[in-house]
MDAnalysis code that builds the backbone (N, CA, C; Angstrom):
import MDAnalysis as mda
import numpy as np

u = mda.Universe.empty(264, n_residues=88, atom_resindex=np.repeat(np.arange(88), 3), trajectory=True)
u.add_TopologyAttr("name", ["N", "CA", "C"] * 88)
u.add_TopologyAttr("resid", np.arange(1, 89))
u.add_TopologyAttr("resname", ["MET", "TRP", "SER", "ARG", "PRO", "ALA", "ASP", "GLY", "ALA", "ALA", "VAL", "PRO", "ASN", "TYR", "LEU", "GLY", "TRP", "ALA", "ILE", "LEU", "CYS", "THR", "VAL", "PHE", "PHE", "PHE", "THR", "PRO", "ALA", "GLY", "ILE", "VAL", "GLY", "VAL", "ILE", "ALA", "SER", "LEU", "VAL", "ALA", "ARG", "ARG", "ARG", "ALA", "ASN", "ALA", "GLY", "ASP", "VAL", "GLU", "GLY", "SER", "GLN", "ARG", "ALA", "SER", "ARG", "THR", "ALA", "ARG", "ALA", "SER", "CYS", "TRP", "VAL", "SER", "LEU", "ALA", "LEU", "GLY", "ILE", "VAL", "ALA", "TYR", "LEU", "LEU", "LEU", "LEU", "THR", "GLY", "ALA", "VAL", "HIS", "PHE", "PRO", "SER", "SER", "THR"])
u.atoms.positions = np.array([
    [-1.864, 57.652, 46.572],
    [-3.178, 57.289, 46.097],
    [-3.150, 57.276, 44.572],
    [-3.790, 56.295, 44.020],
    [-3.830, 56.137, 42.574],
    [-5.269, 56.264, 42.100],
    [-5.425, 56.923, 40.964],
    [-6.735, 56.997, 40.325],
    [-6.701, 56.129, 39.089],
    [-7.770, 55.413, 38.842],
    [-7.815, 54.524, 37.697],
    [-8.874, 55.017, 36.721],
    [-8.419, 55.594, 35.573],
    [-9.386, 56.035, 34.577],
    [-10.102, 54.854, 33.921],
    [-11.032, 55.183, 33.076],
    [-11.867, 54.158, 32.439],
    [-11.050, 53.166, 31.619],
    [-9.915, 53.600, 31.030],
    [-9.138, 52.683, 30.194],
    [-8.247, 51.752, 31.015],
    [-8.191, 51.944, 32.345],
    [-7.461, 51.028, 33.207],
    [-6.056, 51.452, 33.563],
    [-5.514, 52.511, 32.972],
    [-4.160, 52.964, 33.290],
    [-4.194, 53.766, 34.588],
    [-3.467, 53.312, 35.601],
    [-3.452, 53.992, 36.899],
    [-2.573, 55.237, 36.827],
    [-3.080, 56.331, 37.384],
    [-2.354, 57.601, 37.407],
    [-2.228, 58.036, 38.864],
    [-0.986, 58.272, 39.362],
    [-0.850, 58.722, 40.750],
    [-1.363, 60.150, 40.887],
    [-2.041, 60.448, 42.001],
    [-2.513, 61.820, 42.162],
    [-1.781, 62.571, 43.273],
    [-0.958, 61.913, 44.091],
    [-0.097, 62.532, 45.099],
    [-0.859, 63.344, 46.141],
    [-2.099, 63.011, 46.420],
    [-2.895, 63.790, 47.368],
    [-2.328, 63.723, 48.782],
    [-1.961, 62.546, 49.232],
    [-1.404, 62.418, 50.579],
    [-0.123, 63.204, 50.753],
    [0.754, 63.093, 49.781],
    [2.009, 63.818, 49.828],
    [1.763, 65.327, 49.793],
    [0.824, 65.766, 48.983],
    [0.505, 67.193, 48.884],
    [-0.038, 67.731, 50.208],
    [-0.868, 66.948, 50.881],
    [-1.399, 67.394, 52.175],
    [-0.281, 67.497, 53.203],
    [0.609, 66.515, 53.237],
    [1.742, 66.569, 54.175],
    [2.650, 67.768, 53.898],
    [2.913, 68.037, 52.631],
    [3.753, 69.179, 52.284],
    [3.076, 70.500, 52.642],
    [1.763, 70.553, 52.530],
    [1.029, 71.762, 52.893],
    [1.117, 72.013, 54.393],
    [0.978, 70.970, 55.181],
    [0.960, 71.125, 56.630],
    [2.354, 71.361, 57.195],
    [3.354, 70.617, 56.734],
    [4.656, 70.640, 57.380],
    [5.731, 71.458, 56.678],
    [5.544, 71.823, 55.426],
    [6.595, 72.512, 54.707],
    [6.116, 73.859, 54.194],
    [6.194, 74.123, 52.918],
    [5.861, 75.440, 52.357],
    [4.408, 75.422, 51.894],
    [3.548, 76.067, 52.666],
    [2.104, 75.981, 52.464],
    [1.616, 76.419, 51.082],
    [2.073, 77.562, 50.525],
    [1.537, 77.957, 49.212],
    [1.767, 76.922, 48.110],
    [2.953, 76.372, 48.048],
    [3.224, 75.352, 47.031],
    [2.459, 74.070, 47.342],
    [2.277, 73.771, 48.614],
    [1.510, 72.599, 48.991],
    [0.049, 72.710, 48.582],
    [-0.515, 73.911, 48.706],
    [-1.902, 74.118, 48.288],
    [-2.043, 73.900, 46.785],
    [-1.076, 74.374, 46.024],
    [-1.088, 74.123, 44.573],
    [-1.054, 72.618, 44.313],
    [-0.259, 71.896, 45.084],
    [-0.186, 70.447, 44.934],
    [-1.493, 69.762, 45.267],
    [-2.171, 70.212, 46.321],
    [-3.462, 69.622, 46.693],
    [-4.483, 69.848, 45.588],
    [-4.538, 71.072, 45.079],
    [-5.494, 71.381, 44.014],
    [-5.188, 70.559, 42.763],
    [-3.909, 70.483, 42.392],
    [-3.533, 69.717, 41.199],
    [-3.833, 68.228, 41.380],
    [-3.641, 67.708, 42.583],
    [-3.933, 66.287, 42.800],
    [-5.427, 66.011, 42.730],
    [-6.237, 66.940, 43.221],
    [-7.690, 66.768, 43.105],
    [-8.141, 66.858, 41.648],
    [-7.500, 67.744, 40.880],
    [-7.803, 67.836, 39.446],
    [-7.397, 66.548, 38.745],
    [-6.246, 65.987, 39.119],
    [-5.791, 64.726, 38.515],
    [-6.779, 63.604, 38.791],
    [-7.271, 63.536, 40.023],
    [-8.236, 62.492, 40.360],
    [-9.549, 62.683, 39.600],
    [-10.011, 63.936, 39.529],
    [-11.269, 64.202, 38.819],
    [-11.153, 63.865, 37.334],
    [-10.021, 64.253, 36.730],
    [-9.835, 63.963, 35.300],
    [-9.676, 62.474, 35.045],
    [-9.016, 61.771, 35.955],
    [-8.876, 60.316, 35.788],
    [-10.242, 59.639, 35.871],
    [-11.055, 60.079, 36.802],
    [-12.399, 59.494, 36.928],
    [-13.271, 59.808, 35.725],
    [-12.985, 60.931, 35.048],
    [-13.753, 61.295, 33.856],
    [-13.219, 60.605, 32.603],
    [-12.067, 59.935, 32.715],
    [-11.500, 59.233, 31.573],
    [-10.484, 60.038, 30.784],
    [-10.130, 61.222, 31.247],
    [-9.150, 62.077, 30.568],
    [-7.752, 61.709, 31.057],
    [-7.155, 60.708, 30.431],
    [-5.862, 60.193, 30.877],
    [-4.767, 61.239, 30.707],
    [-4.712, 61.894, 29.563],
    [-3.659, 62.891, 29.319],
    [-3.772, 64.056, 30.307],
    [-4.968, 64.552, 30.513],
    [-5.170, 65.650, 31.461],
    [-4.841, 65.225, 32.881],
    [-5.171, 63.984, 33.229],
    [-4.865, 63.466, 34.550],
    [-3.362, 63.349, 34.759],
    [-2.650, 62.882, 33.754],
    [-1.194, 62.769, 33.864],
    [-0.536, 64.147, 33.982],
    [-1.048, 65.110, 33.245],
    [-0.506, 66.474, 33.309],
    [-0.724, 67.068, 34.702],
    [-1.917, 66.919, 35.248],
    [-2.201, 67.428, 36.590],
    [-1.394, 66.673, 37.643],
    [-1.173, 65.381, 37.414],
    [-0.371, 64.582, 38.336],
    [1.076, 65.081, 38.369],
    [1.626, 65.400, 37.212],
    [2.989, 65.942, 37.161],
    [3.067, 67.293, 37.865],
    [2.042, 68.115, 37.713],
    [2.008, 69.410, 38.392],
    [1.962, 69.217, 39.903],
    [1.160, 68.278, 40.364],
    [1.068, 67.994, 41.796],
    [2.414, 67.525, 42.335],
    [3.065, 66.626, 41.608],
    [4.368, 66.113, 42.049],
    [5.406, 67.228, 42.106],
    [5.441, 68.073, 41.090],
    [6.403, 69.178, 41.075],
    [6.129, 70.161, 42.208],
    [4.875, 70.444, 42.474],
    [4.517, 71.357, 43.562],
    [4.938, 70.786, 44.913],
    [4.794, 69.492, 45.066],
    [5.217, 68.858, 46.316],
    [6.728, 68.948, 46.498],
    [7.478, 68.737, 45.442],
    [8.931, 68.861, 45.538],
    [9.347, 70.288, 45.867],
    [8.684, 71.265, 45.258],
    [8.991, 72.671, 45.554],
    [8.668, 72.977, 47.012],
    [7.526, 72.520, 47.483],
    [7.135, 72.743, 48.872],
    [8.142, 72.102, 49.822],
    [8.552, 70.892, 49.534],
    [9.514, 70.191, 50.367],
    [10.849, 70.936, 50.403],
    [11.353, 71.328, 49.242],
    [12.646, 72.004, 49.169],
    [12.620, 73.348, 49.899],
    [11.602, 74.157, 49.638],
    [11.528, 75.465, 50.287],
    [11.297, 75.337, 51.788],
    [10.531, 74.346, 52.192],
    [10.314, 74.121, 53.616],
    [11.586, 73.708, 54.331],
    [12.350, 72.829, 53.717],
    [13.618, 72.401, 54.332],
    [14.591, 73.571, 54.422],
    [14.667, 74.375, 53.375],
    [15.538, 75.556, 53.412],
    [15.110, 76.505, 54.535],
    [13.817, 76.739, 54.671],
    [13.324, 77.624, 55.726],
    [13.644, 77.063, 57.110],
    [13.434, 75.752, 57.305],
    [13.768, 75.142, 58.595],
    [15.259, 75.262, 58.894],
    [16.092, 75.030, 57.891],
    [17.537, 75.134, 58.106],
    [17.959, 76.562, 58.436],
    [17.370, 77.534, 57.773],
    [17.693, 78.931, 58.077],
    [17.284, 79.291, 59.499],
    [16.155, 78.801, 59.940],
    [15.721, 79.065, 61.309],
    [16.594, 78.342, 62.330],
    [16.961, 77.105, 62.027],
    [17.775, 76.336, 62.970],
    [19.198, 76.869, 63.094],
    [19.765, 77.370, 62.026],
    [21.132, 77.885, 62.076],
    [21.202, 79.304, 62.604],
    [20.068, 79.944, 62.738],
    [20.051, 81.312, 63.254],
    [20.274, 82.361, 62.205],
    [20.296, 81.966, 60.930],
    [20.492, 82.931, 59.853],
    [19.304, 83.869, 59.747],
    [18.150, 83.399, 60.160],
    [16.934, 84.204, 60.164],
    [16.344, 84.128, 61.550],
    [16.024, 85.258, 62.151],
    [15.352, 85.219, 63.439],
    [14.181, 86.195, 63.459],
    [13.271, 85.895, 64.304],
    [12.105, 86.746, 64.452],
    [12.429, 87.864, 65.443],
    [11.937, 89.062, 65.202],
    [12.202, 90.146, 66.142],
    [11.516, 89.868, 67.480],
    [12.215, 90.207, 68.539],
    [11.634, 89.973, 69.870],
    [10.733, 91.142, 70.239],
    [9.651, 90.812, 70.902],
    [8.728, 91.865, 71.315],
    [9.117, 92.325, 72.718],
    [9.158, 93.621, 72.891],
    [9.530, 94.171, 74.209],
    [8.442, 95.032, 74.753],
])
């Protein structure tokens, strides 16, 4: 999703990607991405291009962190390196 500030420069806000990372990967980093993407959209709509770009970069970085940590966690679970204790 792209937000278009008043000056016409489109700034990506990564909201869709942030929501997917929150649901399927590492939730805490994904939540940071969702919040940052909403801030990017709000700032773009207010005409704050620099602030929107900064929040957009934060959202993108948070999504990458969520993706990386989620994949590592899935791999650890799939390989058996980490297991949950069984209840008896």
